[in-house]
Structure formats: structure tokens, C-alpha cells
Residue, then its C-alpha position, 0 to 999 in steps of 0.5 A: m520497452i527495454l531500457k539500455a542501462s547496464l545491470r551495474d548501472y542499475l545496482g548503482y542506483y541503490k547507493d542514492r541516499r534518497l532511496v534509503t529514505i524511501f525504504m525507511l518511509g516504506i517501513s512506516s507505511g507497512f507497519p500500521w497494517v500490522l496494528i489493525g490487520s494480523v495482530m488484531s485478527a490474532w487478538l480477536k481470534d484468541e478472544g473467541l470471536s467468530r471468523s465472520m466478526i474478525g472479517l468484518f473488523g477489517i472494514v476499518f481498512g476502508a480508509y485506504t479505499i477513500n483516501f483519494l477524497w482528501s488527497p488533494l488537500l495534501d497537495r495544497v493545504k499547509i499545516p500551520r508552523l509545521t509545514a514551514m519547519l518540515g515542508q509540505r510532504r514531511s509535515w503531513i507524514a509526521t503528523c499522521q505518524v504521531i496520531t497513529m502512535l497515540a492510537t496504538l498506545g491507546m489500544s494497550y489500555i483496552v479490555i477488548k471483549d468489553n470494549l469492541f467499539s472502542a477497539a474498532l474506533l482506535c483501529f479506524i483512527i489508525a487506518a485513517a491516519s495511516a491512509t493519509h500518511d501513505i498519500a504523503i509518502d507516495a507523493y514524497r517518493i515521486d517528488i524526490l526523484p527529478e523527472a530526468e532520473s525516471e530510470k530510478a523509478t523501478a529501484a524506488a518502487a523496490m525500496a518502497t516495497s522492501g520497506w513496506w514488507s520490512g515494516y509489515a512482516l519483519l517488525g510484524a513478527i515481533p508481536f507473534f513471538l511476544a504473544d507466546s511469552p507468558a510475560f506479554d498479553w496483547p495489550r502489553i504487545y500494543l504498548v511495544l508497537g506504539i513505542i516502535m511507531g514513535l521511533l519511526v517519526l524520527v525517520t521523517l524528521f531527518a529526511k530531506e524535503p523534495e524540491s518541487q515546482r508544484d506551488h508555482i504550477h498551482k498558482q498559474l492554474e489559479l490565475a488562469y481560472q480567475a481569468r475565466l471568471g472575469h479577471s476579478q480579484s474578489a475573495i469569492n473568485k479566488a476561493l473558487a479558483w483555489f477549489a477548482v485547482t485543488l479538486i477539479e484540475p487533478f482529475k482533469s489532468f489524469f483523463t486528459k493525459n491518458g484519454v478517457k477510454t484508456a483512463l477508465a480501463l486503467l482504473l478498472f484494471i487497478f480495481l480488479f488486480k489484487i482482489g483474490e490475493s486480498f481475500l487470502a490475506r484477510m483470512s490467512i492468520v485465521f487459517y494458520k491458527e485453525i489449521g494448527f500452526s502456533n503463534s511462533q510458527i506464524g511469526q517465523y514463516s508468515k512474518l519473518g520468512t515472507g518479509v525476507i523473501t519478499i525483500i529479495f524478490a522485490f529487487l529481482g522483480s525491479i531488475f526485470n521491470h527495469k529491463y523488460g518493462i512494467v507491463k510485462g512485470l504485471f502479467i508475470s505477477g498476476l500469474a504468480m498470484a494465482a499459483s500462490n493461492l493454490m499453494f494454500s489450498w494444498i496446505a488446507i488439504a494436507g494439514p499443518q506440515e511445516h515444509l508445505y508452509a515454507m514452500a507456500i511462503v516462498v511462492d507467496g513472497f515472490t508474488q507479493a514482491w513482484s506484484l507490488v514493485a510492478m504496481v507501484a512503478f506502474i501507478s507512479m508512471m501514471c502520475d502528474r508531478a503537479f498533483s502527485a499526491t492526488h493522482y497516486a492516491l486515486l489510483a492506489s485507493l481503487g486497488s484498496l477498494g477492491r481489496t478491502v471492501m470485498s475481502s471484508y466479507s471473506g469470513v462470511v464466504i468461508d462460514d456461510w457459503l463454503q461451510g469452512d472449506w478452506a481448500l475451495f476458498f483458496v481455489i476461488t481466490a486464485l481464479m479472481v485474478i483472471p478478469s484483470l489479466l484479460l483486461l491488461y492484455m486488451i489494453r497492453h499496446k496502449l500501455y506500452d506506448i505510455e511506458s515508452a513516452y514516460h521514459l523518453s520524455k524524461k531523457 
């Protein structure tokens, strides 16, 4: 679907303060991945742990794959006192940010060689808190824009993507620059990261809570369920109705809205789409260090370089998705992912040449930006606002399931299956995108209809 808004009108969307808040919350969403991802991998590598052990440490990211299990609670459960002060979305975001901050500060007191279990436990706490606050942040982004402003969805996706990469890559560059300084060891670096996480709580405190009819809709659904139970006002029937609306209605709504066949196809596509890219991402820091790049080079290119390039391409990708449709944006980003992975295969053959590293970062930045903007907008389009937290978490966690569980074995693949052949590893990751693109092509006409209905229904 091609939208009629001019480029000037579209760029004007970014003046909206709500989109600035989405950007800042995106930083909070991306930053925890630094804490348990690239920085932890670098620390473990410097401590002499094997690639297989480093890869398996990534299992803590499994929290992102199952967060849909508790996502209905973020639509329904109110945190005592805090929800009254901040609102449903902000109270959950702030609570999880504080937990993440405390766990990060706890990491600064660990001698990791002697306390691998404690480190893994703190990483899991960070992952669980971050996965939970991601649910609330995604729901906040959907809820803060009224349905009449659906054309701002791709702009909001671009701001969320840019924010995420600002947190993950730009802030994520800091620990790698500090790591090459004799004044900082990894525990002291985690102390700095914990302070940064604490500052991000201020963003939530000063944000505006979205207006929503969610509570009213949920109440009406509860009354309907109670009526089916025989008009009884007993505590048991009220409890059953509450659980039905909380746990059953969101999934029923999703399958009813899209149809069973299309809904299942959508779930499978989201599961498959970014597996190859995630295999690469999980081992990228290990690869850079083994191939011969320094911590400062990693910080300069993989963090700062990727972050800046991703932010630029996020806005360009959002313009394309806005004008030509989200589905076409997904096709392009899928092809770009394969090309990006092949660039890393080239580096594995040629060795630590900085100009190749820079080229790979440009291609990878384009890939990251385009695919994230398209996927965020795509998933947002599929959500019912009455259950925005549950629906977004269900769809996003499926993508994380494919990425996290399977990519946790990336080190095993390199060590045991490929005997350290990085070039072949990256070729395999490039081929992993093909099944998802074939599936997307098969259901493209249905998706075009959904996309058209989404925009037309909001006008």
C-alpha cells in the first residue's frame, strides 16, 4: 500500500514530543543487551572461557523468548501505589529499570572466574527485568499514538529502533573504550553501566502516560464472561472472568482478527526471520577479538559506527516503509541480512583489515535498521490495543525464541561442527534467511490486505 502523505508531512511527525519519548525509552530497551551480551562476552573471553561456554552463557536471553507468558499481567495487574502515581505502563517500566540497575551494580562486586553461577544469575535477573520492561515499552509506544494517527507508526518504529541502537551501540561503546584503559577493569566498568541505567529511570518518571480505554474494554469483557457463567456475582465467577479476559481473550482476539491459517503463518515467519542474523550477533564479539581487532576498534566500529549508521538508515527505512508498505520493507531487509553476513565471511578470509571492517559495519547497519523498523511496524500493526502488551510480547518473543535458543549453540556450531571455520559459519547464517522470505512471499497478498485495512480503518 502506498500512502499519500508527502515527505515534508512525514518528516514533520518527528516534531511530536511523544516520538522523542519513544526514542528515549528505546535507549532503555537496548542498553540491557549490552550488559548481558557484548560486554559479558568480552569479559568472559578475557577471562579465558571457551567459545562454547560463552555461547551457552547467552541462554539467559531466553527470558525474551518466554516473556509473552507473563505479558497479560502487564495489561491487567496494577503495582500498589506506583500505578496510581505513574500509570499502568510507566509503573512497570520504572520498576524493571530499577531492578536492572541493582543487578548491574551487583555485577561490579563479582570475581567472575570464581563466581560464574552468581554472574549467570545476575545476568538472568537483568534479562528477565529487561524482557518485562520491553513489554511495557512496546505497549507504551502503541498506546501513546491514537488510532487516528496510524500513519505515524513507521516514524514511531524508526524512533524506537534508533533509540534501541543508541542504547545498545552508542552507550555500548563506552565499556569497550574503558576496557583498554588501565584504570578500569570489567567490574568497575559494570559500576559505570549501573549508574547509566539509573539515569534512564528519570526518562520514565518525566514521560507522559498514554490515555487508554483498555480498563473499560476489559471490564465489559469480564461482565460478558460472568453472564456466560450464569449472572452470578460470586467471588469464584469474578475470578474466573478475570482470568479469562487476562489469559484467553488476548489470544482469541489475535486469531479471530487474522484468521487461524494466516495467524499461524505470521507466527512461523516471525520465528524464522532473524535466526541467521542472531547466530552472527551472538559470536560477533568473539570473532572480532579472535581475528585480531582491539577493544577500541570494536568500540569504534561495532558500537559507535554501527549505532550511527543504524540510526541514519532507520529513518531512511521508515520513509520507504511509509511510502511503499511494511511488507516490501521486510523483503528488502531480509535480502540485506544475507548480504551483511557474507561481508563477515570475507573478513574471516582476508583477516583484520580495517577498511573491510568499516564496509561490513555499513552493510550491517543498513540491515539492522531496515529489518528492525520493518519488523517493529509490522508487529505493531498486528496488535489489538485492548491487549497491546500481550499481543506485541507474543509476536516479539517468537522472534526472540528463534534467535536466542538456537543462537545459543552458535559457539558449539563453530567449535564442534565447523572446527573454527568462521568463513563457512557466516555463509550458513546468510542462507538461514531464505525459509522466512519464501514464507513471506507465500502469504504476501493476505498481508497486503491486512496492511491496507489497518490504515483505512484509522482514517
